[in-house]
C-alpha positions as CSV (number, residue, x, y, z in Angstrom):
1,M,0.0,0.0,0.0
2,A,3.0,2.5,0.7
3,G,4.1,1.8,-2.6
4,H,1.4,2.5,-4.6
5,G,0.5,5.6,-2.1
6,T,4.0,6.8,-3.3
7,R,3.4,6.6,-6.8
8,L,0.0,7.9,-6.8
9,L,1.7,11.1,-4.9
10,L,4.6,11.5,-8.0
11,L,2.0,11.1,-10.8
12,L,-0.1,14.1,-9.3
13,G,3.3,15.9,-9.1
14,L,3.8,15.2,-12.7
15,M,0.5,16.4,-14.1
16,P,0.9,19.8,-14.4
17,A,3.9,19.0,-16.8
18,L,1.6,16.4,-18.7
19,L,-1.1,18.9,-19.3
20,L,-1.5,20.8,-22.2
21,A,-0.4,24.3,-21.2
22,V,-0.2,25.9,-24.7
23,R,-3.3,25.7,-27.4
24,I,-3.6,27.6,-30.8
25,N,-6.8,28.3,-31.7
26,S,-6.4,27.1,-36.2
27,K,-8.0,24.5,-37.4
28,G,-5.4,21.7,-38.7
29,R,-2.6,22.8,-41.6
30,E,-3.5,26.0,-43.8
31,V,-2.7,25.9,-47.5
32,L,-2.3,29.3,-49.3
33,Y,-1.6,30.4,-52.8
34,L,-0.2,33.7,-53.1
35,A,1.1,36.1,-55.9
36,K,4.1,37.8,-56.0
37,G,3.9,40.8,-54.3
38,D,1.0,40.7,-52.3
39,S,1.1,40.8,-48.3
40,V,-0.3,38.0,-46.5
41,K,-0.9,37.4,-42.4
42,L,-0.3,34.1,-40.9
43,G,-2.5,33.5,-38.2
44,C,-1.0,32.2,-34.8
45,P,-3.5,33.1,-31.9
46,Y,-3.1,30.8,-29.2
47,V,-4.4,30.2,-25.6
48,L,-2.7,29.9,-22.0
49,E,-4.5,26.8,-19.9
50,P,-4.6,27.8,-16.1
51,E,-2.2,24.9,-15.5
52,D,0.5,27.0,-17.2
53,N,1.4,29.0,-14.0
54,G,4.6,28.9,-13.3
55,P,8.4,31.1,-14.0
56,Q,9.2,29.9,-17.5
57,D,8.9,32.7,-20.2
58,L,7.1,32.6,-23.2
59,G,8.6,31.7,-25.8
60,I,7.4,32.5,-29.6
61,E,9.0,31.2,-32.8
62,W,8.7,31.5,-36.4
63,I,10.5,28.7,-38.6
64,Q,10.7,28.9,-42.4
65,I,11.1,25.3,-43.8
66,T,11.8,24.8,-47.7
67,P,13.2,22.1,-50.0
68,E,16.3,23.9,-50.9
69,R,17.4,24.8,-47.3
70,T,19.4,22.3,-44.9
71,G,21.2,22.3,-42.0
72,P,19.9,24.1,-38.8
73,E,16.2,25.3,-38.7
74,N,15.7,28.6,-40.0
75,V,14.6,30.9,-37.0
76,F,13.4,34.1,-39.0
77,L,11.2,35.9,-36.2
78,S,11.0,35.1,-32.3
79,Y,10.1,36.5,-29.0
80,H,12.0,35.9,-25.6
81,D,11.7,37.6,-22.6
82,H,9.9,40.4,-23.4
83,H,12.2,41.3,-26.6
84,V,11.6,40.7,-30.3
85,N,14.3,39.4,-32.1
86,Y,15.1,38.9,-36.3
87,G,16.9,36.2,-37.8
88,S,19.0,36.7,-40.6
89,G,19.7,34.8,-43.8
90,S,16.3,34.2,-44.9
91,G,15.5,37.6,-46.7
92,L,12.5,38.3,-44.7
93,Q,13.5,40.4,-42.0
94,N,13.0,43.2,-43.7
95,R,9.5,42.1,-44.9
96,V,8.0,40.2,-41.6
97,A,6.6,41.8,-38.4
98,F,4.3,40.4,-35.5
99,V,1.0,41.6,-35.8
100,Q,0.5,42.8,-32.5
101,N,3.3,45.0,-30.8
102,D,3.3,42.3,-27.5
103,P,2.7,39.2,-29.2
104,S,2.5,37.9,-25.6
105,Q,-0.9,39.0,-25.3
106,Y,-2.2,35.4,-26.7
107,D,-1.6,36.0,-30.5
108,A,1.5,35.2,-32.1
109,S,0.6,36.0,-35.9
110,I,2.8,37.7,-38.6
111,R,2.4,39.6,-41.8
112,L,4.8,39.0,-44.7
113,A,5.1,41.6,-46.9
114,D,6.3,42.1,-50.6
115,L,6.0,38.2,-51.0
116,Q,8.5,36.9,-53.9
117,V,8.4,33.5,-55.6
118,S,11.8,32.5,-53.1
119,D,9.3,33.0,-50.0
120,T,7.3,29.8,-51.2
121,G,7.7,27.0,-48.2
122,T,6.3,25.5,-45.1
123,Y,5.9,28.2,-42.1
124,Q,5.7,26.6,-38.5
125,C,4.7,28.8,-35.7
126,R,6.0,27.5,-32.2
127,V,4.6,28.8,-28.7
128,K,6.5,27.7,-25.7
129,K,6.0,27.6,-22.2
130,N,5.6,24.3,-20.2
131,T,4.7,22.2,-23.9
132,V,4.9,23.6,-27.1
133,A,2.4,24.0,-29.5
134,V,2.7,23.9,-33.3
135,H,0.9,25.3,-36.0
136,E,1.8,25.1,-39.6
137,V,1.2,27.4,-43.2
138,I,2.0,26.1,-46.4
139,V,2.8,28.8,-48.5
140,T,2.6,28.9,-52.3
141,V,3.7,32.2,-54.1
142,Q,3.7,32.2,-57.9
143,E,3.8,35.4,-60.5
144,K,0.1,36.6,-61.6
145,P,-0.2,36.2,-65.6
146,A,1.0,39.1,-67.3
147,A,-1.3,41.2,-69.3
148,P,-1.8,39.2,-72.7
149,Q,-2.2,40.0,-76.5
150,C,-4.6,39.7,-78.4
151,W,-4.7,39.7,-82.4
152,T,-6.9,38.0,-85.1
153,E,-6.0,36.0,-88.4
154,G,-8.0,36.0,-91.3
155,E,-10.2,38.3,-93.3
156,Q,-13.4,39.5,-91.1
157,A,-15.8,39.2,-94.3
158,E,-18.8,37.8,-93.9
159,G,-18.8,33.7,-94.7
160,S,-15.3,33.6,-93.8
161,S,-13.2,32.0,-91.0
162,V,-11.2,33.9,-88.6
163,L,-9.1,33.0,-86.2
164,L,-8.8,34.7,-82.6
165,R,-5.6,34.4,-80.4
166,C,-4.2,35.8,-77.2
167,Y,-1.3,34.9,-75.8
168,S,0.4,35.8,-72.1
169,R,3.8,35.8,-71.8
170,G,4.6,36.0,-68.1
171,G,2.6,34.0,-64.8
172,T,3.4,30.9,-63.1
173,S,1.8,27.9,-65.0
174,P,-0.6,26.3,-65.8
175,L,-2.3,29.3,-67.4
176,A,-5.9,28.8,-68.4
177,Y,-7.1,30.5,-71.2
178,Q,-11.0,31.5,-71.9
179,W,-12.8,34.0,-74.3
180,A,-16.3,35.6,-73.7
181,K,-17.9,37.8,-76.2
182,Q,-19.0,40.9,-74.1
183,S,-23.2,41.7,-73.8
184,D,-23.9,45.7,-73.5
185,G,-20.6,46.4,-72.4
186,Y,-20.0,43.9,-69.9
187,G,-18.3,40.6,-69.8
188,G,-18.8,36.7,-69.2
189,G,-21.0,36.7,-72.1
190,R,-21.5,33.3,-73.6
191,L,-19.8,32.7,-77.4
192,P,-22.0,32.8,-80.3
193,S,-22.7,30.1,-82.1
194,G,-20.0,28.9,-85.3
195,T,-17.0,29.4,-82.3
196,V,-14.7,26.5,-81.8
197,Q,-11.2,25.6,-79.5
198,G,-8.5,26.6,-81.5
199,R,-5.0,24.1,-81.8
200,A,-3.4,26.5,-79.5
201,P,-4.5,27.0,-75.4
202,G,-5.6,31.0,-76.3
203,D,-7.2,30.6,-79.8
204,L,-10.6,30.7,-80.6
205,L,-11.8,30.0,-84.2
206,I,-15.1,31.1,-85.8
207,R,-16.8,30.0,-88.8
208,G,-18.9,31.1,-91.2
209,L,-18.7,34.8,-90.0
210,S,-22.1,37.0,-89.8
211,E,-23.6,39.7,-88.3
212,Q,-24.3,37.8,-85.2
213,H,-20.2,37.4,-84.6
214,A,-19.9,41.1,-84.4
215,G,-18.9,42.6,-81.1
216,V,-16.1,43.0,-78.6
217,Y,-14.3,39.5,-77.6
218,Q,-13.0,39.4,-74.1
219,C,-9.6,37.0,-73.2
220,R,-8.9,36.0,-69.8
221,V,-5.7,34.6,-68.7
222,S,-5.9,32.9,-65.1
223,N,-4.0,30.8,-62.6
224,R,-4.6,30.2,-59.1
225,V,-3.6,33.5,-57.7
226,G,-4.6,36.1,-60.5
227,Y,-5.8,37.1,-64.2
228,S,-5.3,39.2,-67.0
229,T,-7.2,40.4,-69.8
230,C,-7.6,41.7,-73.6
231,Q,-9.9,42.7,-76.2
232,L,-10.6,42.9,-79.6
233,S,-13.2,43.7,-82.0
234,L,-14.9,41.6,-84.6
235,D,-16.7,44.0,-87.6
236,P,-17.6,41.7,-90.6
237,R,-17.8,43.2,-93.8
238,P,-19.7,42.1,-97.2
239,S,-17.2,39.3,-98.8
240,R,-15.6,40.4,-102.2
241,Q,-17.5,37.6,-104.0
242,A,-20.8,39.8,-102.7
243,G,-19.1,42.6,-104.0
244,I,-18.6,41.6,-107.3
245,I,-22.2,40.2,-107.6
246,V,-23.1,43.9,-106.3
247,G,-20.8,45.3,-108.6
248,S,-22.1,43.1,-111.8
249,I,-25.6,44.1,-111.4
250,L,-24.7,47.8,-111.0
251,G,-22.8,47.7,-114.3
252,S,-25.5,45.8,-116.1
253,L,-28.0,48.8,-115.1
254,L,-25.8,51.1,-116.5
255,L,-25.3,49.2,-119.5
256,L,-29.1,48.9,-120.3
257,T,-29.4,52.3,-119.2
258,L,-26.8,53.6,-122.0
259,L,-28.6,51.3,-124.3
260,G,-32.0,52.8,-124.0
261,L,-30.5,56.1,-124.2
262,L,-28.7,55.3,-127.5
263,I,-32.4,53.9,-128.9
264,W,-34.2,56.9,-127.9
265,A,-31.4,59.0,-129.5
266,L,-31.3,57.1,-132.3
267,I,-35.5,57.2,-132.5
268,C,-35.0,60.9,-132.0
269,R,-32.8,60.8,-135.0
270,Y,-35.4,59.3,-137.3
271,R,-38.1,61.5,-136.1
272,R,-36.1,64.4,-137.0
273,K,-35.2,63.3,-140.4
274,E,-39.2,62.2,-141.1
275,C,-40.7,65.5,-139.7
276,Q,-37.7,67.3,-142.1
277,R,-39.0,65.2,-145.0
278,T,-42.8,65.8,-144.4
279,C,-42.0,69.6,-144.3
280,S,-40.2,68.8,-147.7
281,D,-43.4,66.8,-148.9
282,C,-45.6,69.9,-147.7
283,R,-43.4,72.5,-149.2
284,S,-43.8,70.9,-152.7
285,S,-47.7,70.4,-152.3
286,T,-48.3,73.9,-152.2
287,G,-46.2,74.6,-155.5
288,G,-43.4,75.8,-154.2
289,T,-45.2,79.1,-153.2
290,M,-44.2,79.2,-149.3
291,P,-41.9,82.2,-148.8
292,R,-39.5,80.4,-146.8
293,A,-38.4,76.5,-146.1
294,C,-39.8,74.8,-142.6
295,T,-37.3,75.8,-139.6
296,V,-39.1,73.7,-137.0
297,C,-40.7,70.4,-137.1
298,H,-43.2,69.1,-134.3
299,H,-43.8,65.3,-134.0
300,S,-46.9,64.2,-132.1
301,Y,-48.9,61.0,-131.6
302,S,-52.5,60.8,-132.1
303,P,-54.8,57.6,-131.3
304,H,-56.0,54.9,-133.9
305,G,-52.2,54.6,-135.7
306,M,-52.1,58.4,-136.7
307,S,-48.8,60.3,-136.5
308,Y,-49.2,63.6,-137.1
309,M,-46.3,66.1,-138.5
310,Q,-46.4,69.9,-138.2
311,C,-44.4,72.1,-140.0
312,Q,-43.9,75.7,-138.8
313,H,-42.4,77.8,-141.5
314,G,-40.3,81.1,-141.4
315,D,-43.3,83.6,-141.6
316,N,-45.0,81.7,-138.6
317,E,-47.5,80.5,-140.2
318,E,-48.7,77.1,-140.0
319,R,-48.8,74.2,-142.4
320,A,-49.4,70.4,-141.7
321,A,-49.0,67.3,-143.4
322,A,-50.4,64.0,-141.8
323,L,-49.0,60.2,-142.6
324,L,-51.5,57.9,-141.9
325,C,-50.4,54.2,-140.7
326,N,-52.5,51.7,-141.3
327,E,-51.7,47.9,-141.3
328,G,-48.1,49.3,-142.6
329,I,-49.3,51.4,-145.1
330,R,-48.3,55.0,-145.0
331,H,-50.8,57.1,-147.2
332,Q,-49.8,61.3,-147.2
333,V,-52.0,63.9,-147.4
334,N,-51.2,66.9,-148.9
335,C,-51.1,70.5,-147.2
336,P,-53.9,73.0,-148.2
337,P,-53.0,75.6,-150.2
338,L,-51.9,79.1,-148.6
């Protein structure tokens, strides 16, 4: 019994050391994907249990673990005996700080500024009292996609095919390309029919270009940490073949118009000669007593197939001659005497 009581007293004496004196209020391991140049807060709030009373000081350490680094642990920031200490050799000392001026007030969170790709790694927060509580944050720093270039290949003519191309020269892979047709000035619209993915990731092929394809298209290049965009406009024009057809039609109409004018001129010339001949016949019918020759000859039509020729003489007196056309037979009617 004496031995059993001794072991019980020893166990009770060791219990404060076996209890979890420090507890970090974070849910498991964090994984963050961040963009180069950004800032981030790495959280590490903690709680001290009542059993953690004792003379031992509170200690906080932030450690960076990277695949490239070997040898001793890289403690780049620590807090001990009411002093903040910055490590060397990590390149973080000028870009890291505790969020709280006094980390002993239950918050060991830090802030990293101007992130670089080389900052990628596992960041471990250790809070020490009677025991040690550990929290890890896995940080991956990537470059956002560089501003892409947009351009077209192929003639923007109705009925033809045109290739929309988009390419970004910078950014951490993998890069995802997505095309969208803007609607009423906003992005994210659906692509019209006749569009298919091209051979390259940033290519969009449009077949059978028509008026429905006219508008502004946006290319979005993205990865885990950001995106960039570029835009271009499509304005389909009538094809050359359609222009040739329209030109042929207009040319034919012009040719027909010229031909009609030529026929009209020939008819007018014939009528003038016929009128002059009739005036001459009219003069002859008067026995040559007309004082002057006909100077003006008017031609008009009358019903029932009669063509009426009117001769006006130099003395402003009028004499007339008529031609009666009946079934192709022309009859001369003499002018009345002066």
